[in-house]
PDB file of N, H, CA, C and O in Angstrom:
ATOM      1  N   UNK A   1     180.223  79.152 113.189  1.00  0.00           N
ATOM      2  CA  UNK A   1     180.884  78.111 113.930  1.00  0.00           C
ATOM      3  C   UNK A   1     180.036  77.576 115.088  1.00  0.00           C
ATOM      4  O   UNK A   1     180.002  76.361 115.282  1.00  0.00           O
ATOM      5  N   UNK A   2     179.362  78.406 115.852  1.00  0.00           N
ATOM      6  H   UNK A   2     179.389  79.393 115.694  1.00  0.00           H
ATOM      7  CA  UNK A   2     178.632  77.867 117.005  1.00  0.00           C
ATOM      8  C   UNK A   2     177.505  76.908 116.633  1.00  0.00           C
ATOM      9  O   UNK A   2     176.968  76.237 117.513  1.00  0.00           O
ATOM     10  N   UNK A   3     177.136  76.823 115.373  1.00  0.00           N
ATOM     11  H   UNK A   3     177.572  77.369 114.658  1.00  0.00           H
ATOM     12  CA  UNK A   3     176.034  75.945 114.984  1.00  0.00           C
ATOM     13  C   UNK A   3     176.515  74.720 114.231  1.00  0.00           C
ATOM     14  O   UNK A   3     175.694  74.021 113.638  1.00  0.00           O
ATOM     15  N   UNK A   4     177.806  74.429 114.227  1.00  0.00           N
ATOM     16  H   UNK A   4     178.473  74.997 114.709  1.00  0.00           H
ATOM     17  CA  UNK A   4     178.364  73.307 113.468  1.00  0.00           C
ATOM     18  C   UNK A   4     178.786  72.164 114.374  1.00  0.00           C
ATOM     19  O   UNK A   4     179.564  72.365 115.307  1.00  0.00           O
ATOM     20  N   UNK A   5     178.285  70.976 114.112  1.00  0.00           N
ATOM     21  H   UNK A   5     177.653  70.813 113.354  1.00  0.00           H
ATOM     22  CA  UNK A   5     178.748  69.743 114.741  1.00  0.00           C
ATOM     23  C   UNK A   5     178.986  69.834 116.232  1.00  0.00           C
ATOM     24  O   UNK A   5     178.112  70.251 116.992  1.00  0.00           O
ATOM     25  N   UNK A   6     180.177  69.439 116.640  1.00  0.00           N
ATOM     26  H   UNK A   6     180.887  69.100 116.023  1.00  0.00           H
ATOM     27  CA  UNK A   6     180.535  69.391 118.054  1.00  0.00           C
ATOM     28  C   UNK A   6     180.571  70.751 118.738  1.00  0.00           C
ATOM     29  O   UNK A   6     180.512  70.835 119.965  1.00  0.00           O
ATOM     30  N   UNK A   7     180.668  71.808 117.953  1.00  0.00           N
ATOM     31  H   UNK A   7     180.716  71.741 116.957  1.00  0.00           H
ATOM     32  CA  UNK A   7     180.693  73.154 118.546  1.00  0.00           C
ATOM     33  C   UNK A   7     179.376  73.477 119.253  1.00  0.00           C
ATOM     34  O   UNK A   7     179.350  74.331 120.138  1.00  0.00           O
ATOM     35  N   UNK A   8     178.302  72.819 118.882  1.00  0.00           N
ATOM     36  H   UNK A   8     178.323  72.125 118.163  1.00  0.00           H
ATOM     37  CA  UNK A   8     177.000  73.102 119.509  1.00  0.00           C
ATOM     38  C   UNK A   8     176.973  72.679 120.968  1.00  0.00           C
ATOM     39  O   UNK A   8     176.098  73.116 121.715  1.00  0.00           O
ATOM     40  N   UNK A   9     177.905  71.846 121.389  1.00  0.00           N
ATOM     41  H   UNK A   9     178.616  71.491 120.783  1.00  0.00           H
ATOM     42  CA  UNK A   9     177.907  71.328 122.761  1.00  0.00           C
ATOM     43  C   UNK A   9     178.874  72.060 123.689  1.00  0.00           C
ATOM     44  O   UNK A   9     178.946  71.753 124.879  1.00  0.00           O
ATOM     45  N   UNK A  10     179.610  73.018 123.156  1.00  0.00           N
ATOM     46  H   UNK A  10     179.552  73.268 122.189  1.00  0.00           H
ATOM     47  CA  UNK A  10     180.578  73.737 123.986  1.00  0.00           C
ATOM     48  C   UNK A  10     179.890  74.742 124.892  1.00  0.00           C
ATOM     49  O   UNK A  10     178.856  75.311 124.544  1.00  0.00           O
ATOM     50  N   UNK A  11     180.480  74.952 126.057  1.00  0.00           N
ATOM     51  H   UNK A  11     181.321  74.490 126.340  1.00  0.00           H
ATOM     52  CA  UNK A  11     180.002  76.024 126.933  1.00  0.00           C
ATOM     53  C   UNK A  11     180.352  77.361 126.299  1.00  0.00           C
ATOM     54  O   UNK A  11     181.187  77.428 125.397  1.00  0.00           O
ATOM     55  N   UNK A  12     179.718  78.411 126.766  1.00  0.00           N
ATOM     56  H   UNK A  12     179.039  78.356 127.498  1.00  0.00           H
ATOM     57  CA  UNK A  12     179.975  79.749 126.220  1.00  0.00           C
ATOM     58  C   UNK A  12     181.448  80.123 126.362  1.00  0.00           C
ATOM     59  O   UNK A  12     182.026  80.710 125.447  1.00  0.00           O
ATOM     60  N   UNK A  13     182.055  79.794 127.489  1.00  0.00           N
ATOM     61  H   UNK A  13     181.585  79.317 128.232  1.00  0.00           H
ATOM     62  CA  UNK A  13     183.469  80.122 127.708  1.00  0.00           C
ATOM     63  C   UNK A  13     184.374  79.392 126.716  1.00  0.00           C
ATOM     64  O   UNK A  13     185.308  79.982 126.173  1.00  0.00           O
ATOM     65  N   UNK A  14     184.100  78.124 126.483  1.00  0.00           N
ATOM     66  H   UNK A  14     183.342  77.644 126.924  1.00  0.00           H
ATOM     67  CA  UNK A  14     184.919  77.360 125.540  1.00  0.00           C
ATOM     68  C   UNK A  14     184.702  77.843 124.112  1.00  0.00           C
ATOM     69  O   UNK A  14     185.647  77.910 123.327  1.00  0.00           O
ATOM     70  N   UNK A  15     183.457  78.179 123.774  1.00  0.00           N
ATOM     71  H   UNK A  15     182.689  78.125 124.413  1.00  0.00           H
ATOM     72  CA  UNK A  15     183.176  78.683 122.429  1.00  0.00           C
ATOM     73  C   UNK A  15     183.887  80.002 122.204  1.00  0.00           C
ATOM     74  O   UNK A  15     184.405  80.246 121.114  1.00  0.00           O
ATOM     75  N   UNK A  16     183.920  80.854 123.214  1.00  0.00           N
ATOM     76  H   UNK A  16     183.500  80.655 124.099  1.00  0.00           H
ATOM     77  CA  UNK A  16     184.661  82.117 123.112  1.00  0.00           C
ATOM     78  C   UNK A  16     186.131  81.850 122.786  1.00  0.00           C
ATOM     79  O   UNK A  16     186.723  82.550 121.963  1.00  0.00           O
ATOM     80  N   UNK A  17     186.717  80.846 123.426  1.00  0.00           N
ATOM     81  H   UNK A  17     186.237  80.278 124.095  1.00  0.00           H
ATOM     82  CA  UNK A  17     188.109  80.498 123.160  1.00  0.00           C
ATOM     83  C   UNK A  17     188.313  80.014 121.735  1.00  0.00           C
ATOM     84  O   UNK A  17     189.291  80.380 121.082  1.00  0.00           O
ATOM     85  N   UNK A  18     187.385  79.187 121.251  1.00  0.00           N
ATOM     86  H   UNK A  18     186.591  78.890 121.781  1.00  0.00           H
ATOM     87  CA  UNK A  18     187.469  78.697 119.869  1.00  0.00           C
ATOM     88  C   UNK A  18     187.389  79.865 118.891  1.00  0.00           C
ATOM     89  O   UNK A  18     188.195  79.965 117.966  1.00  0.00           O
ATOM     90  N   UNK A  19     186.412  80.746 119.101  1.00  0.00           N
ATOM     91  H   UNK A  19     185.758  80.665 119.852  1.00  0.00           H
ATOM     92  CA  UNK A  19     186.232  81.880 118.198  1.00  0.00           C
ATOM     93  C   UNK A  19     187.421  82.832 118.233  1.00  0.00           C
ATOM     94  O   UNK A  19     187.813  83.379 117.202  1.00  0.00           O
ATOM     95  N   UNK A  20     187.995  83.030 119.416  1.00  0.00           N
ATOM     96  H   UNK A  20     187.677  82.586 120.253  1.00  0.00           H
ATOM     97  CA  UNK A  20     189.199  83.869 119.512  1.00  0.00           C
ATOM     98  C   UNK A  20     190.345  83.259 118.720  1.00  0.00           C
ATOM     99  O   UNK A  20     191.061  83.972 118.016  1.00  0.00           O
ATOM    100  N   UNK A  21     190.524  81.949 118.829  1.00  0.00           N
ATOM    101  H   UNK A  21     189.942  81.370 119.400  1.00  0.00           H
ATOM    102  CA  UNK A  21     191.596  81.269 118.110  1.00  0.00           C
ATOM    103  C   UNK A  21     191.400  81.326 116.601  1.00  0.00           C
ATOM    104  O   UNK A  21     192.348  81.556 115.852  1.00  0.00           O
ATOM    105  N   UNK A  22     190.173  81.117 116.166  1.00  0.00           N
ATOM    106  H   UNK A  22     189.402  80.930 116.775  1.00  0.00           H
ATOM    107  CA  UNK A  22     189.883  81.176 114.730  1.00  0.00           C
ATOM    108  C   UNK A  22     190.066  82.595 114.206  1.00  0.00           C
ATOM    109  O   UNK A  22     190.601  82.796 113.116  1.00  0.00           O
ATOM    110  N   UNK A  23     189.623  83.572 114.982  1.00  0.00           N
ATOM    111  H   UNK A  23     189.189  83.408 115.867  1.00  0.00           H
ATOM    112  CA  UNK A  23     189.804  84.970 114.583  1.00  0.00           C
ATOM    113  C   UNK A  23     191.274  85.326 114.445  1.00  0.00           C
ATOM    114  O   UNK A  23     191.664  86.022 113.507  1.00  0.00           O
ATOM    115  N   UNK A  24     192.093  84.849 115.379  1.00  0.00           N
ATOM    116  H   UNK A  24     191.776  84.284 116.140  1.00  0.00           H
ATOM    117  CA  UNK A  24     193.531  85.116 115.319  1.00  0.00           C
ATOM    118  C   UNK A  24     194.153  84.456 114.085  1.00  0.00           C
ATOM    119  O   UNK A  24     195.020  85.040 113.435  1.00  0.00           O
ATOM    120  N   UNK A  25     193.707  83.233 113.765  1.00  0.00           N
ATOM    121  H   UNK A  25     193.003  82.758 114.293  1.00  0.00           H
ATOM    122  CA  UNK A  25     194.241  82.539 112.586  1.00  0.00           C
ATOM    123  C   UNK A  25     193.866  83.269 111.298  1.00  0.00           C
ATOM    124  O   UNK A  25     194.699  83.416 110.404  1.00  0.00           O
ATOM    125  N   UNK A  26     192.632  83.720 111.201  1.00  0.00           N
ATOM    126  H   UNK A  26     191.955  83.600 111.927  1.00  0.00           H
ATOM    127  CA  UNK A  26     192.197  84.463 110.011  1.00  0.00           C
ATOM    128  C   UNK A  26     192.968  85.778 109.910  1.00  0.00           C
ATOM    129  O   UNK A  26     193.428  86.151 108.831  1.00  0.00           O
ATOM    130  N   UNK A  27     193.106  86.473 111.025  1.00  0.00           N
ATOM    131  H   UNK A  27     192.733  86.170 111.902  1.00  0.00           H
ATOM    132  CA  UNK A  27     193.866  87.727 111.020  1.00  0.00           C
ATOM    133  C   UNK A  27     195.311  87.501 110.578  1.00  0.00           C
ATOM    134  O   UNK A  27     195.873  88.323 109.854  1.00  0.00           O
ATOM    135  N   UNK A  28     195.915  86.393 111.008  1.00  0.00           N
ATOM    136  H   UNK A  28     195.459  85.725 111.596  1.00  0.00           H
ATOM    137  CA  UNK A  28     197.300  86.102 110.657  1.00  0.00           C
ATOM    138  C   UNK A  28     197.464  85.833 109.154  1.00  0.00           C
ATOM    139  O   UNK A  28     198.552  85.989 108.599  1.00  0.00           O
ATOM    140  N   UNK A  29     196.371  85.431 108.514  1.00  0.00           N
ATOM    141  H   UNK A  29     195.487  85.305 108.964  1.00  0.00           H
ATOM    142  CA  UNK A  29     196.414  85.137 107.076  1.00  0.00           C
ATOM    143  C   UNK A  29     195.872  86.271 106.223  1.00  0.00           C
ATOM    144  O   UNK A  29     195.582  86.078 105.042  1.00  0.00           O
ATOM    145  N   UNK A  30     195.734  87.453 106.813  1.00  0.00           N
ATOM    146  H   UNK A  30     195.969  87.609 107.773  1.00  0.00           H
ATOM    147  CA  UNK A  30     195.311  88.606 106.038  1.00  0.00           C
ATOM    148  C   UNK A  30     193.969  89.191 106.443  1.00  0.00           C
ATOM    149  O   UNK A  30     193.598  90.261 105.962  1.00  0.00           O
ATOM    150  N   UNK A  31     193.239  88.520 107.310  1.00  0.00           N
ATOM    151  H   UNK A  31     193.541  87.651 107.701  1.00  0.00           H
ATOM    152  CA  UNK A  31     192.025  89.099 107.876  1.00  0.00           C
ATOM    153  C   UNK A  31     190.734  88.807 107.140  1.00  0.00           C
ATOM    154  O   UNK A  31     189.675  89.261 107.575  1.00  0.00           O
ATOM    155  N   UNK A  32     190.779  88.067 106.041  1.00  0.00           N
ATOM    156  H   UNK A  32     191.639  87.699 105.688  1.00  0.00           H
ATOM    157  CA  UNK A  32     189.539  87.770 105.315  1.00  0.00           C
ATOM    158  C   UNK A  32     189.720  86.523 104.467  1.00  0.00           C
ATOM    159  O   UNK A  32     190.841  86.153 104.119  1.00  0.00           O
ATOM    160  N   UNK A  33     188.608  85.880 104.137  1.00  0.00           N
ATOM    161  H   UNK A  33     187.697  86.181 104.420  1.00  0.00           H
ATOM    162  CA  UNK A  33     188.630  84.762 103.212  1.00  0.00           C
ATOM    163  C   UNK A  33     187.251  84.616 102.586  1.00  0.00           C
ATOM    164  O   UNK A  33     186.262  85.118 103.120  1.00  0.00           O
ATOM    165  N   UNK A  34     187.190  83.934 101.463  1.00  0.00           N
ATOM    166  H   UNK A  34     187.993  83.526 101.029  1.00  0.00           H
ATOM    167  CA  UNK A  34     185.931  83.676 100.783  1.00  0.00           C
ATOM    168  C   UNK A  34     185.546  82.227 101.018  1.00  0.00           C
ATOM    169  O   UNK A  34     186.354  81.324 100.801  1.00  0.00           O
ATOM    170  N   UNK A  35     184.342  82.005 101.450  1.00  0.00           N
ATOM    171  H   UNK A  35     183.685  82.739 101.626  1.00  0.00           H
ATOM    172  CA  UNK A  35     183.834  80.655 101.678  1.00  0.00           C
ATOM    173  C   UNK A  35     182.641  80.438 100.772  1.00  0.00           C
ATOM    174  O   UNK A  35     181.605  81.082 100.929  1.00  0.00           O
ATOM    175  N   UNK A  36     182.789  79.538  99.834  1.00  0.00           N
ATOM    176  H   UNK A  36     183.631  79.015  99.706  1.00  0.00           H
ATOM    177  CA  UNK A  36     181.691  79.235  98.925  1.00  0.00           C
ATOM    178  C   UNK A  36     180.892  78.075  99.510  1.00  0.00           C
ATOM    179  O   UNK A  36     181.467  77.106 100.007  1.00  0.00           O
ATOM    180  N   UNK A  37     179.577  78.174  99.449  1.00  0.00           N
ATOM    181  H   UNK A  37     179.110  78.961  99.044  1.00  0.00           H
ATOM    182  CA  UNK A  37     178.731  77.112  99.984  1.00  0.00           C
ATOM    183  C   UNK A  37     177.400  77.103  99.247  1.00  0.00           C
ATOM    184  O   UNK A  37     177.055  78.055  98.548  1.00  0.00           O
ATOM    185  N   UNK A  38     176.680  76.046  99.408  1.00  0.00           N
ATOM    186  H   UNK A  38     176.960  75.272  99.976  1.00  0.00           H
ATOM    187  CA  UNK A  38     175.347  75.917  98.821  1.00  0.00           C
ATOM    188  C   UNK A  38     174.391  75.439  99.907  1.00  0.00           C
ATOM    189  O   UNK A  38     174.760  74.640 100.769  1.00  0.00           O
ATOM    190  N   UNK A  39     173.205  75.919  99.856  1.00  0.00           N
ATOM    191  H   UNK A  39     172.905  76.568  99.156  1.00  0.00           H
ATOM    192  CA  UNK A  39     172.157  75.484 100.778  1.00  0.00           C
ATOM    193  C   UNK A  39     171.185  74.606 100.010  1.00  0.00           C
ATOM    194  O   UNK A  39     170.768  74.943  98.902  1.00  0.00           O
ATOM    195  N   UNK A  40     170.831  73.483 100.607  1.00  0.00           N
ATOM    196  H   UNK A  40     171.170  73.210 101.507  1.00  0.00           H
ATOM    197  CA  UNK A  40     169.883  72.567  99.989  1.00  0.00           C
ATOM    198  C   UNK A  40     168.695  72.411 100.926  1.00  0.00           C
ATOM    199  O   UNK A  40     168.866  72.116 102.109  1.00  0.00           O
ATOM    200  N   UNK A  41     167.504  72.608 100.404  1.00  0.00           N
ATOM    201  H   UNK A  41     167.365  72.847  99.444  1.00  0.00           H
ATOM    202  CA  UNK A  41     166.282  72.417 101.191  1.00  0.00           C
ATOM    203  C   UNK A  41     165.500  71.257 100.594  1.00  0.00           C
ATOM    204  O   UNK A  41     165.382  71.134  99.375  1.00  0.00           O
ATOM    205  N   UNK A  42     164.971  70.412 101.461  1.00  0.00           N
ATOM    206  H   UNK A  42     165.067  70.511 102.451  1.00  0.00           H
ATOM    207  CA  UNK A  42     164.195  69.260 101.017  1.00  0.00           C
ATOM    208  C   UNK A  42     162.857  69.287 101.716  1.00  0.00           C
ATOM    209  O   UNK A  42     162.788  69.499 102.927  1.00  0.00           O
ATOM    210  N   UNK A  43     161.795  69.074 100.965  1.00  0.00           N
ATOM    211  H   UNK A  43     161.851  68.901  99.981  1.00  0.00           H
ATOM    212  CA  UNK A  43     160.444  69.038 101.526  1.00  0.00           C
ATOM    213  C   UNK A  43     159.800  67.705 101.157  1.00  0.00           C
ATOM    214  O   UNK A  43     160.095  67.131 100.109  1.00  0.00           O
ATOM    215  N   UNK A  44     158.937  67.233 102.009  1.00  0.00           N
ATOM    216  H   UNK A  44     158.697  67.700 102.860  1.00  0.00           H
ATOM    217  CA  UNK A  44     158.240  65.975 101.743  1.00  0.00           C
ATOM    218  C   UNK A  44     156.786  66.101 102.175  1.00  0.00           C
ATOM    219  O   UNK A  44     156.456  66.863 103.083  1.00  0.00           O
ATOM    220  N   UNK A  45     155.941  65.354 101.523  1.00  0.00           N
ATOM    221  H   UNK A  45     156.209  64.735 100.785  1.00  0.00           H
ATOM    222  CA  UNK A  45     154.529  65.318 101.871  1.00  0.00           C
ATOM    223  C   UNK A  45     154.192  63.867 102.194  1.00  0.00           C
ATOM    224  O   UNK A  45     154.457  62.966 101.399  1.00  0.00           O
ATOM    225  N   UNK A  46     153.613  63.655 103.353  1.00  0.00           N
ATOM    226  H   UNK A  46     153.398  64.388 103.999  1.00  0.00           H
ATOM    227  CA  UNK A  46     153.210  62.312 103.732  1.00  0.00           C
ATOM    228  C   UNK A  46     151.918  61.959 103.025  1.00  0.00           C
ATOM    229  O   UNK A  46     150.971  62.746 103.016  1.00  0.00           O
ATOM    230  N   UNK A  47     151.876  60.788 102.440  1.00  0.00           N
ATOM    231  H   UNK A  47     152.645  60.149 102.447  1.00  0.00           H
ATOM    232  CA  UNK A  47     150.654  60.297 101.803  1.00  0.00           C
ATOM    233  C   UNK A  47     150.259  58.993 102.472  1.00  0.00           C
ATOM    234  O   UNK A  47     151.103  58.123 102.689  1.00  0.00           O
ATOM    235  N   UNK A  48     148.996  58.853 102.795  1.00  0.00           N
ATOM    236  H   UNK A  48     148.311  59.559 102.618  1.00  0.00           H
ATOM    237  CA  UNK A  48     148.528  57.640 103.435  1.00  0.00           C
ATOM    238  C   UNK A  48     148.809  57.635 104.927  1.00  0.00           C
ATOM    239  O   UNK A  48     149.370  58.586 105.473  1.00  0.00           O
ATOM    240  N   UNK A  49     148.417  56.563 105.569  1.00  0.00           N
ATOM    241  H   UNK A  49     147.962  55.791 105.125  1.00  0.00           H
ATOM    242  CA  UNK A  49     148.575  56.416 107.022  1.00  0.00           C
ATOM    243  C   UNK A  49     150.000  56.017 107.375  1.00  0.00           C
ATOM    244  O   UNK A  49     150.687  55.348 106.603  1.00  0.00           O
ATOM    245  N   UNK A  50     150.419  56.433 108.531  1.00  0.00           N
ATOM    246  H   UNK A  50     149.862  56.977 109.159  1.00  0.00           H
ATOM    247  CA  UNK A  50     151.740  56.063 109.018  1.00  0.00           C
ATOM    248  C   UNK A  50     151.748  54.572 109.362  1.00  0.00           C
ATOM    249  O   UNK A  50     150.756  54.021 109.839  1.00  0.00           O
ATOM    250  N   UNK A  51     152.882  53.943 109.109  1.00  0.00           N
ATOM    251  H   UNK A  51     153.688  54.391 108.722  1.00  0.00           H
ATOM    252  CA  UNK A  51     153.021  52.513 109.426  1.00  0.00           C
ATOM    253  C   UNK A  51     153.673  52.385 110.794  1.00  0.00           C
ATOM    254  O   UNK A  51     154.566  53.168 111.118  1.00  0.00           O
ATOM    255  N   UNK A  52     153.269  51.459 111.574  1.00  0.00           N
ATOM    256  H   UNK A  52     152.543  50.823 111.311  1.00  0.00           H
ATOM    257  CA  UNK A  52     153.833  51.331 112.898  1.00  0.00           C
ATOM    258  C   UNK A  52     154.272  50.008 113.186  1.00  0.00           C
ATOM    259  O   UNK A  52     154.775  49.749 114.280  1.00  0.00           O
TER     260      UNK A  52
END
């Protein structure tokens, strides 16, 4: 969570509050969940001179 979108701009105190709230919500629903995700990496090679 601390590395996603708007969460990156929160102070440590506010992030602690968010994480506490999310932890409480997960605990209320049984304490665990499965999150499926995929990681995509893209690489590029520059050819020729940069245009300006």
